[in-house]
Wavefront OBJ file of the C-alpha trace (Angstrom):
o trace
v -137.444 237.163 -21.451
v -134.853 234.745 -23.237
v -136.376 231.099 -23.977
v -134.524 228.071 -24.699
v -136.802 225.672 -26.486
v -136.346 221.975 -26.770
v -138.449 219.094 -28.366
v -137.489 215.858 -26.400
v -137.825 212.040 -26.997
v -137.005 212.280 -30.626
v -137.005 208.481 -31.834
v -137.668 206.855 -35.327
v -141.243 206.440 -35.136
v -142.089 210.125 -34.233
v -139.948 212.003 -36.597
v -143.103 213.432 -38.419
v -144.585 214.742 -35.373
v -141.525 216.467 -34.330
v -141.187 218.080 -37.761
v -144.804 219.193 -37.498
v -143.831 220.874 -33.909
v -140.845 222.564 -35.657
v -143.362 223.731 -38.398
v -145.511 225.289 -35.679
v -142.447 226.708 -33.904
v -141.094 228.449 -37.074
v -144.422 229.589 -38.813
v -146.752 230.530 -35.905
v -144.048 232.038 -33.502
v -141.074 232.964 -35.881
v -138.795 230.724 -33.606
v -135.940 229.139 -35.562
v -133.519 228.339 -32.790
v -134.773 224.967 -31.855
v -133.006 222.006 -30.242
v -134.281 218.413 -30.571
v -133.265 215.733 -28.293
v -132.522 212.480 -30.058
v -132.357 208.922 -28.474
v -129.656 207.371 -30.437
v -129.640 203.752 -29.189
v -132.876 202.480 -31.048
v -133.277 200.948 -34.458
v -132.519 204.076 -36.643
v -132.365 203.416 -40.390
v -130.480 205.216 -43.054
v -133.493 207.038 -44.320
v -134.346 208.167 -40.698
v -130.610 209.342 -40.024
v -130.963 211.279 -43.324
v -133.892 213.084 -41.952
v -131.835 214.148 -38.817
v -128.996 215.241 -41.009
v -131.298 217.413 -43.024
v -132.576 218.916 -39.951
v -129.078 219.974 -38.795
v -128.422 221.445 -42.287
v -131.509 223.627 -41.941
v -130.273 224.909 -38.750
v -131.999 222.777 -36.154
v -129.575 221.971 -33.323
v -129.597 218.129 -32.467
v -128.700 217.152 -28.619
v -127.930 213.653 -27.509
v -130.603 212.501 -25.023
v -129.374 209.275 -23.271
v -128.838 206.102 -25.120
v -132.145 203.994 -25.124
v -134.397 206.043 -22.695
v -134.954 202.661 -20.708
v -134.095 202.192 -16.949
v -132.776 198.980 -16.122
v -135.242 196.617 -13.946
v -133.067 196.500 -10.893
v -133.521 199.901 -9.314
v -132.476 201.587 -6.211
v -135.010 202.726 -3.621
v -134.261 206.254 -4.736
v -134.887 205.307 -8.364
v -138.039 203.445 -7.637
v -139.419 206.497 -5.911
v -138.071 208.799 -8.729
v -140.022 206.517 -11.224
v -143.274 206.673 -9.326
v -143.178 210.542 -9.126
v -141.227 211.825 -12.048
v -139.641 209.635 -14.539
v -141.758 206.385 -15.135
v -139.173 204.077 -16.561
v -136.894 206.432 -18.506
v -134.382 207.687 -16.281
v -131.624 205.390 -17.480
v -128.800 206.853 -15.449
v -130.099 206.085 -12.176
v -129.296 202.811 -10.507
v -125.900 203.051 -12.879
v -122.567 203.309 -10.945
v -120.277 206.198 -12.179
v -118.531 204.214 -14.937
v -122.017 202.930 -16.188
v -123.207 206.615 -16.598
v -119.887 207.513 -18.299
v -120.315 204.703 -20.843
v -124.038 205.885 -21.732
v -122.735 209.383 -22.382
v -119.624 208.164 -24.621
v -121.979 205.582 -26.617
v -124.397 208.440 -27.197
v -121.848 210.726 -28.635
v -120.094 208.107 -30.626
v -123.440 207.062 -32.220
v -123.602 210.808 -34.063
v -120.148 210.674 -35.225
v -120.403 207.138 -36.493
v -123.591 208.184 -38.366
v -121.994 211.256 -39.964
v -123.972 213.828 -38.128
v -122.487 216.929 -36.929
v -121.216 216.448 -33.433
v -123.559 217.239 -30.712
v -122.671 220.178 -28.118
v -125.414 219.371 -25.441
v -126.005 216.249 -23.555
v -129.388 215.770 -21.837
v -130.014 212.701 -19.631
v -133.501 211.427 -19.882
v -135.657 212.887 -17.282
v -132.885 215.185 -16.676
v -131.434 212.731 -13.983
v -127.556 212.840 -14.164
v -127.096 209.973 -11.904
v -123.750 209.136 -10.017
v -121.396 210.911 -12.426
v -119.207 213.483 -10.974
v -119.004 216.993 -12.192
v -115.349 216.561 -13.051
v -116.066 213.697 -15.077
v -118.067 215.963 -17.565
v -115.011 217.743 -18.576
v -113.204 214.638 -19.830
v -116.101 213.793 -22.093
v -116.768 215.180 -25.508
v -120.028 217.386 -24.951
v -119.558 220.785 -23.843
v -122.877 221.432 -21.973
v -125.052 219.268 -19.780
v -128.589 220.038 -19.006
v -129.997 218.689 -15.738
v -133.118 219.047 -13.702
v -132.384 222.446 -12.399
v -130.117 223.978 -15.090
v -127.118 223.819 -17.229
v -123.588 222.632 -16.658
v -120.697 224.053 -18.759
v -116.994 224.058 -17.960
v -117.761 222.906 -14.462
v -120.074 225.752 -13.890
v -123.588 225.316 -13.061
v -126.336 227.751 -13.861
v -129.781 227.687 -12.697
v -132.597 227.807 -15.310
v -136.210 227.610 -14.482
v -138.147 224.902 -16.606
v -141.451 224.456 -18.048
v -142.844 221.134 -18.963
v -146.271 219.906 -20.420
v -146.257 216.187 -20.506
v -149.147 215.080 -18.370
v -151.684 212.406 -19.239
v -153.984 212.869 -16.240
v -156.309 216.059 -15.207
v -154.738 216.131 -11.555
v -151.130 215.892 -12.714
v -151.884 218.543 -15.346
v -153.186 220.881 -12.629
v -149.975 220.253 -10.558
v -147.798 220.870 -13.597
v -149.622 223.962 -14.290
v -149.134 225.425 -10.854
v -145.254 224.459 -10.927
v -145.040 225.915 -14.461
v -146.475 229.198 -13.380
v -144.163 229.259 -10.291
v -141.026 228.524 -12.533
v -142.133 231.329 -14.966
v -142.321 233.858 -12.014
v -138.984 232.894 -11.042
v -137.629 233.315 -14.504
v -139.043 236.758 -14.647
v -136.265 237.459 -12.106
v -133.604 235.216 -13.695
v -134.453 236.516 -17.180
v -134.432 233.060 -18.873
v -136.807 230.153 -19.076
v -136.497 226.481 -20.507
v -139.468 225.358 -22.361
v -139.465 221.585 -22.989
v -141.861 219.985 -25.552
v -142.582 216.392 -25.887
v -143.873 214.990 -29.390
v -147.462 214.319 -28.144
v -147.805 217.396 -25.803
v -150.089 219.278 -28.500
v -152.630 216.294 -27.765
v -152.461 216.512 -24.013
v -154.139 218.605 -21.259
v -151.615 221.538 -21.396
v -151.549 222.293 -25.225
v -152.957 225.741 -24.655
v -150.397 226.473 -21.919
v -147.485 225.679 -24.466
v -148.998 228.319 -26.992
v -149.181 230.728 -24.108
v -145.737 230.554 -22.945
v -144.342 230.566 -26.531
v -146.077 233.834 -27.314
v -144.474 235.268 -24.218
v -140.956 234.621 -25.590
v -139.120 237.742 -26.424
v -135.656 236.444 -27.585
v -134.832 232.652 -28.330
v -131.554 231.383 -27.617
v -129.793 227.890 -27.629
v -127.883 226.564 -24.451
v -124.487 226.855 -25.954
v -125.145 230.497 -26.359
v -125.109 231.243 -22.840
v -121.829 232.621 -21.611
l 1 2 3 4 5 6 7 8 9 10 11 12 13 14 15 16 17 18 19 20 21 22 23 24 25 26 27 28 29 30 31 32 33 34 35 36 37 38 39 40 41 42 43 44 45 46 47 48 49 50 51 52 53 54 55 56 57 58 59 60 61 62 63 64 65 66 67 68 69 70 71 72 73 74 75 76 77 78 79 80 81 82 83 84 85 86 87 88 89 90 91 92 93 94 95 96 97 98 99 100 101 102 103 104 105 106 107 108 109 110 111 112 113 114 115 116 117 118 119 120 121 122 123 124 125 126 127 128 129 130 131 132 133 134 135 136 137 138 139 140 141 142 143 144 145 146 147 148 149 150 151 152 153 154 155 156 157 158 159 160 161 162 163 164 165 166 167 168 169 170 171 172 173 174 175 176 177 178 179 180 181 182 183 184 185 186 187 188 189 190 191 192 193 194 195 196 197 198 199 200 201 202 203 204 205 206 207 208 209 210 211 212 213 214 215 216 217 218 219 220 221 222 223 224 225 226 227 228
């Protein structure tokens, strides 16, 4: 089975944790195609940006992950429900109007260019929540690929890709996540591809052994932009 592996929520203070996860992937599982999702709109200094640049030159893909990963306080009813069940307070696209979402994506891309990093190909909204932007808007923006809750969008074409996640901080939610991960993996046995999303603290949470299990089942590692 093909696996796409991403490390989410990369911010200035967790770069060392992210590098440790990359080390585990490379040395324990011989996984070298890795995508890290950087939140650009934070207090990055030159030294930290240099670390990101070094990772790119080492072959690590860097994707843009929203702007500041912080939802605004004035939420719609749908957004409040989404926050309680799924996204906590990070789905910054939700409650924004169409132009507001476009502005977030533009600002995110421009940050990489302004700071001398290689241009990102992939944009992943926080909590995979795209919000009110329309599919045709995406083609006018600079990214070539967009990851959403259920899959990926490229050239206005959508492809369903099952997802495994592990970031759960309570025992009950971890059990639920384990059930849905198992279900999604069974679906992936038919689709032939799975997304494995790792957060910087996941190896300290309830499902750390599950991460290792699914990594060991990965036969071929790919990046999203390699999908035809």
